[in-house]
C-alpha positions as CSV (number, residue, x, y, z in Angstrom):
1,X,67.0,54.0,-25.3
2,X,69.7,54.5,-28.0
3,X,67.2,53.2,-31.0
4,X,65.1,56.0,-30.3
5,X,67.4,58.5,-30.0
6,X,68.6,56.9,-33.2
7,X,65.6,56.9,-35.3
8,X,64.7,60.6,-33.6
9,X,67.7,61.7,-35.3
10,X,68.1,59.8,-38.5
11,X,64.6,61.0,-39.6
12,X,65.8,64.7,-38.4
13,X,68.8,64.3,-40.9
14,X,66.4,62.5,-43.4
15,X,68.3,58.9,-43.8
16,X,66.4,56.1,-44.2
17,X,67.4,53.2,-42.6
18,X,69.4,51.9,-45.7
19,X,71.4,54.5,-46.7
20,X,72.1,55.0,-42.7
21,X,72.9,51.3,-42.6
22,X,75.8,50.8,-45.2
23,X,77.6,54.1,-44.3
24,X,77.3,52.7,-40.9
25,X,78.7,49.7,-41.9
26,X,76.2,47.7,-41.3
27,X,73.1,45.3,-42.0
28,X,69.9,47.7,-42.3
29,X,68.6,44.3,-40.4
30,X,70.9,44.8,-36.5
31,X,69.9,48.2,-37.9
32,X,66.4,47.8,-37.6
33,X,66.5,46.2,-34.4
34,X,68.6,48.3,-32.8
35,X,66.1,50.9,-33.7
36,X,63.1,48.9,-32.8
37,X,64.7,47.8,-29.2
38,X,64.9,44.3,-29.4
39,X,68.8,45.1,-29.1
40,X,68.9,47.3,-26.7
41,X,72.6,46.9,-25.8
42,X,74.9,47.1,-29.1
43,X,78.6,47.5,-28.6
44,X,80.4,50.8,-28.8
45,X,81.6,50.3,-32.1
46,X,78.8,50.1,-33.7
47,X,77.2,53.2,-32.1
48,X,80.3,55.0,-32.7
49,X,79.7,54.9,-36.3
50,X,76.3,55.5,-36.2
51,X,77.2,58.3,-33.9
52,X,79.8,59.4,-37.5
53,X,77.2,58.6,-39.8
54,X,74.8,60.8,-38.1
55,X,77.4,63.4,-36.9
56,X,75.8,63.8,-33.5
57,X,79.0,62.7,-31.0
58,X,78.6,59.7,-29.2
59,X,76.9,60.5,-26.0
60,X,73.8,62.2,-27.5
61,X,72.8,58.7,-28.9
62,X,73.3,57.2,-25.3
63,X,71.1,60.0,-23.6
64,X,68.2,58.5,-21.4
65,X,66.8,61.3,-20.9
66,X,66.8,61.7,-17.6
67,X,68.3,64.3,-16.3
68,X,71.5,64.8,-14.3
69,X,69.4,64.9,-10.2
70,X,67.3,62.0,-11.8
71,X,70.3,59.8,-12.9
72,X,72.2,60.1,-8.9
73,X,71.5,58.4,-6.4
74,X,68.5,59.1,-3.0
75,X,71.3,60.9,-0.3
76,X,69.5,58.3,1.9
77,X,70.9,55.6,-1.2
78,X,73.8,56.4,-0.5
79,X,74.1,56.6,3.9
80,X,73.2,53.1,3.8
81,X,76.0,51.9,1.1
82,X,78.4,54.2,3.2
83,X,76.7,52.3,6.5
84,X,77.1,48.9,4.4
85,X,81.2,49.5,3.8
86,X,81.6,51.1,7.3
87,X,80.2,47.5,8.9
88,X,82.9,45.7,6.1
89,X,80.1,44.1,4.2
90,X,81.8,43.9,0.0
91,X,80.2,45.0,-2.8
92,X,80.7,41.0,-3.6
93,X,78.8,40.1,-0.7
94,X,76.0,42.6,-1.7
95,X,73.6,39.3,-4.0
96,X,73.8,37.3,-0.7
97,X,71.9,40.0,1.4
98,X,70.1,40.1,-2.0
99,X,68.9,36.9,-1.8
100,X,67.9,37.4,1.9
101,X,66.3,40.3,1.4
102,X,63.9,38.6,-0.9
103,X,63.3,34.8,1.3
104,X,62.2,37.6,4.3
105,X,60.2,39.7,1.9
106,X,58.8,36.6,0.3
107,X,57.5,35.3,3.8
108,X,56.3,38.0,5.4
109,X,54.2,38.3,2.2
110,X,53.6,34.4,2.4
111,X,51.9,35.7,6.7
């Protein structure tokens, strides 16, 4: 998503790939990989450089396209998380439970 946002803003601002890369102080191939989502997790320092050259807020580049409501978890999931917490289950234990649930799902599919 970041790559698509950079590409769209770059085009609107009239920068070529080379111009933006040079001004941001990153390689053209690296910028190309970001825009094509081959590198989906560029460092915040790189994103900040690109945002500065494009003269946009950093948040504009990392926006997901989802509304704030869509980004929030469903209230039922929050209730489940709260219930797990009340039962004394720690965050680091969740992976163990996830593996157990996956095993149960696999076993039920086999039956």
